[in-house]
Legacy VTK file of the C-alpha trace (Angstrom):
# vtk DataFile Version 3.0
C-alpha trace
ASCII
DATASET POLYDATA
POINTS 231 float
-9.856 6.465 -3.264
-10.908 10.188 -4.582
-12.373 11.015 -0.938
-9.109 9.677 0.636
-7.084 11.421 -1.442
-9.021 14.949 -0.965
-9.376 14.556 2.743
-6.459 12.904 3.831
-4.363 14.055 2.016
-5.382 17.495 0.453
-4.957 16.635 -2.915
-1.525 15.692 -2.709
-1.571 12.186 -3.744
-2.484 10.334 -7.238
-4.043 6.531 -6.950
-1.577 3.699 -7.194
-1.695 1.182 -10.123
0.295 -1.716 -8.237
3.021 -2.144 -6.505
5.326 -0.338 -8.791
4.847 3.168 -8.334
4.051 5.921 -10.944
7.977 7.855 -12.267
9.895 4.406 -11.881
10.693 2.215 -14.961
7.901 -0.232 -16.187
4.976 1.426 -14.380
3.223 0.389 -17.222
3.043 -2.752 -17.611
0.226 -2.235 -14.866
-2.693 -2.627 -16.200
-1.874 0.250 -18.997
-0.919 2.272 -15.887
-4.222 2.407 -14.783
-5.857 1.098 -11.264
-7.544 -2.344 -11.588
-10.153 -1.614 -8.230
-12.500 0.285 -8.342
-14.705 2.149 -5.114
-17.865 0.116 -5.445
-19.924 -1.299 -1.776
-22.722 -2.555 -3.923
-20.096 -4.940 -5.596
-18.775 -5.686 -2.260
-21.810 -6.871 -0.535
-22.363 -8.982 -3.737
-19.052 -10.840 -3.401
-19.716 -11.317 0.184
-23.103 -12.614 -0.334
-21.704 -15.052 -3.439
-18.955 -16.176 -1.277
-21.808 -17.061 1.742
-20.432 -14.414 4.102
-23.864 -13.431 4.755
-25.185 -10.593 7.332
-26.245 -13.584 10.006
-25.187 -11.544 13.178
-27.455 -9.058 15.259
-25.873 -6.335 17.452
-28.322 -3.295 18.378
-30.329 -3.858 15.791
-27.852 -4.019 12.809
-26.958 -6.791 10.892
-23.462 -8.157 10.928
-21.339 -10.605 9.074
-18.906 -13.359 10.264
-20.648 -13.886 13.573
-19.779 -10.414 14.364
-15.844 -11.141 14.007
-14.093 -7.791 14.534
-11.635 -6.663 11.731
-9.092 -4.687 13.380
-7.724 -1.590 11.598
-4.004 -0.168 12.806
-1.768 2.266 11.887
1.264 4.451 13.501
0.098 7.216 16.042
0.547 10.204 14.986
0.126 9.780 11.249
-3.086 11.646 10.967
-3.402 10.528 7.000
-3.496 7.127 7.803
-5.777 7.875 10.686
-8.058 9.647 8.414
-8.192 6.392 6.185
-8.878 4.050 8.439
-11.781 5.962 9.769
-13.364 6.257 6.490
-12.679 2.498 5.892
-14.205 1.788 9.136
-17.368 3.757 8.068
-17.126 1.481 4.768
-16.769 -1.644 6.328
-19.713 -0.712 8.751
-21.800 -0.018 5.276
-20.995 -3.647 4.108
-21.949 -5.079 7.259
-18.474 -5.765 8.637
-17.496 -4.970 12.504
-14.196 -3.064 12.736
-12.432 -1.098 14.887
-9.170 1.433 14.863
-6.169 1.227 16.808
-3.065 3.570 16.698
0.147 1.748 18.425
3.489 3.520 18.408
5.980 2.810 15.496
7.850 0.222 17.761
4.992 -1.788 18.894
3.585 -1.505 15.578
6.720 -2.906 13.748
6.890 -5.674 16.592
3.802 -6.282 16.184
4.072 -7.158 12.278
7.456 -8.659 12.484
6.976 -11.182 15.054
3.597 -12.179 15.022
0.545 -12.387 13.280
-1.955 -10.808 15.895
-2.742 -8.486 13.676
-5.594 -8.092 10.439
-5.270 -5.049 8.362
-2.245 -2.283 8.430
-2.138 1.304 7.010
1.184 1.453 5.747
3.736 2.644 3.503
7.097 2.601 1.461
9.648 5.167 -0.010
12.433 4.503 -2.509
15.348 3.159 -1.779
17.027 3.031 -5.604
15.111 3.879 -9.032
13.916 0.614 -10.043
10.733 -1.060 -9.570
12.508 -4.283 -7.556
12.032 -1.704 -5.000
8.750 -2.442 -4.211
7.729 -5.098 -6.138
10.109 -7.279 -4.626
9.638 -6.572 -1.000
5.439 -5.871 -1.196
4.662 -9.201 -3.436
7.641 -11.470 -3.001
7.693 -14.266 -0.595
9.807 -15.472 2.555
10.477 -17.773 -0.286
13.112 -15.396 -1.516
13.631 -13.436 1.497
11.252 -10.935 0.875
7.703 -10.689 1.973
8.872 -7.390 4.047
5.409 -6.551 5.628
4.496 -10.376 6.805
1.573 -10.523 4.865
2.392 -14.321 4.210
1.677 -13.947 0.331
3.112 -16.500 -1.766
2.690 -17.210 -5.351
5.273 -19.243 -7.408
4.804 -17.804 -10.323
5.281 -14.716 -9.064
8.301 -15.073 -7.070
10.078 -16.712 -10.429
8.619 -13.350 -12.553
10.114 -11.185 -9.812
13.916 -12.610 -9.841
13.091 -12.811 -13.404
12.683 -8.668 -13.701
15.426 -9.134 -10.803
18.486 -10.124 -12.655
17.947 -9.372 -16.547
19.469 -6.461 -17.774
16.827 -7.246 -21.181
14.072 -4.363 -20.780
11.460 -6.675 -22.844
12.088 -9.461 -20.414
11.723 -6.914 -17.312
8.583 -5.751 -18.676
6.971 -9.180 -19.806
7.924 -10.643 -15.672
6.532 -7.655 -13.697
3.042 -7.466 -16.263
3.003 -11.646 -15.631
3.763 -10.602 -11.965
1.148 -7.696 -12.131
-2.006 -9.698 -13.771
-1.538 -12.735 -11.081
-1.328 -11.003 -8.045
-3.674 -8.248 -8.633
-6.142 -11.259 -8.449
-5.225 -12.077 -5.515
-4.009 -8.841 -3.571
-2.472 -8.856 0.047
-2.527 -5.626 -0.615
-5.219 -2.752 -1.073
-2.578 -0.261 -2.925
-4.274 3.213 -1.872
-2.262 6.197 -2.728
1.457 7.494 -3.971
1.760 10.431 -2.413
2.685 13.848 -3.525
5.219 16.485 -2.025
6.196 20.164 -1.760
9.466 20.864 -0.485
10.113 24.400 -0.276
13.418 26.005 0.675
14.992 29.752 1.210
17.387 30.520 -2.035
20.095 31.036 0.610
20.915 27.220 0.981
22.882 26.054 -0.840
24.358 22.858 -1.970
21.019 21.148 -2.128
19.601 19.542 -5.202
16.359 17.733 -5.193
16.124 13.791 -5.571
13.109 11.798 -4.377
15.013 9.047 -4.115
17.569 10.199 -1.865
17.668 10.896 1.995
18.472 14.418 2.976
22.186 15.051 4.207
21.672 17.817 6.064
25.186 17.633 6.893
26.688 18.734 3.346
24.198 21.990 3.143
24.997 25.067 4.335
23.516 28.667 4.519
25.128 31.244 2.020
23.278 34.325 0.480
23.376 34.505 -3.579
LINES 1 232
231 0 1 2 3 4 5 6 7 8 9 10 11 12 13 14 15 16 17 18 19 20 21 22 23 24 25 26 27 28 29 30 31 32 33 34 35 36 37 38 39 40 41 42 43 44 45 46 47 48 49 50 51 52 53 54 55 56 57 58 59 60 61 62 63 64 65 66 67 68 69 70 71 72 73 74 75 76 77 78 79 80 81 82 83 84 85 86 87 88 89 90 91 92 93 94 95 96 97 98 99 100 101 102 103 104 105 106 107 108 109 110 111 112 113 114 115 116 117 118 119 120 121 122 123 124 125 126 127 128 129 130 131 132 133 134 135 136 137 138 139 140 141 142 143 144 145 146 147 148 149 150 151 152 153 154 155 156 157 158 159 160 161 162 163 164 165 166 167 168 169 170 171 172 173 174 175 176 177 178 179 180 181 182 183 184 185 186 187 188 189 190 191 192 193 194 195 196 197 198 199 200 201 202 203 204 205 206 207 208 209 210 211 212 213 214 215 216 217 218 219 220 221 222 223 224 225 226 227 228 229 230
C-alpha cells in the first residue's frame, strides 16, 4: 500500500480503512479509522495453501496455482496511477504463484464490460463524492442490487449489511447511524468484494485573479461562474 502511494500517487494519497473516506462522518466506525488488512505475501500464500489452492501448475519452470488460470486486471486506458498499481499488483500475484494479465480498455468499453457482462475478474476503479454523507460511499459500494445498489456490479450481497446500510441511510439519530455503519463494516470487511487502496489528496492551485471560486471537495467545478479580474 505505502509503495503504491509513493510510486503511483507521488505521496498524494492515504490508505483507506473501508468504504467511507476520511473527512466524512462516521469514518471512525471502520476499525477506528485504521486499515484492517496489511500487505503480507507470506500470509497470503499460507491462506491459499490452507484453502487447498496449492501450486500445482508448471509454466516455464515456475509453479502456479489455480491450474494456471489467469486473473485479469482491468483499468481504464490513460490512467497512469491505476496502470502503475496494476503492474505492482501483477508482480505481487506472480510472487505468490498466481498468473495474471493487465488489460487497458477505454472508459466506455470498461463500463460496458462492468455493467453488462460478468466477463471480468478485477478492476481498478474509483469514486468521487456527490454529497458529504457516508451513504454516498457505503451504499453504492457494499449495498446489494436488492436495495438498488451494487454500483460496480460485483454481485456482493449480505442481508444484514443491506439492512444496516438502510438503517444508516434513513435514521436521523447519530448514535443509530454510527452503530449501523460499524456493524456493516465489521461484516463486509471479513468478506470483501473490494480491496480498499487509497484516498487521493488533491492540489488545487489558482491565480489570484480568478474570481468567484470557492474550494469545496464535494462539488464539481462550475467554470461558467468564474471570471478574471485583477485585485
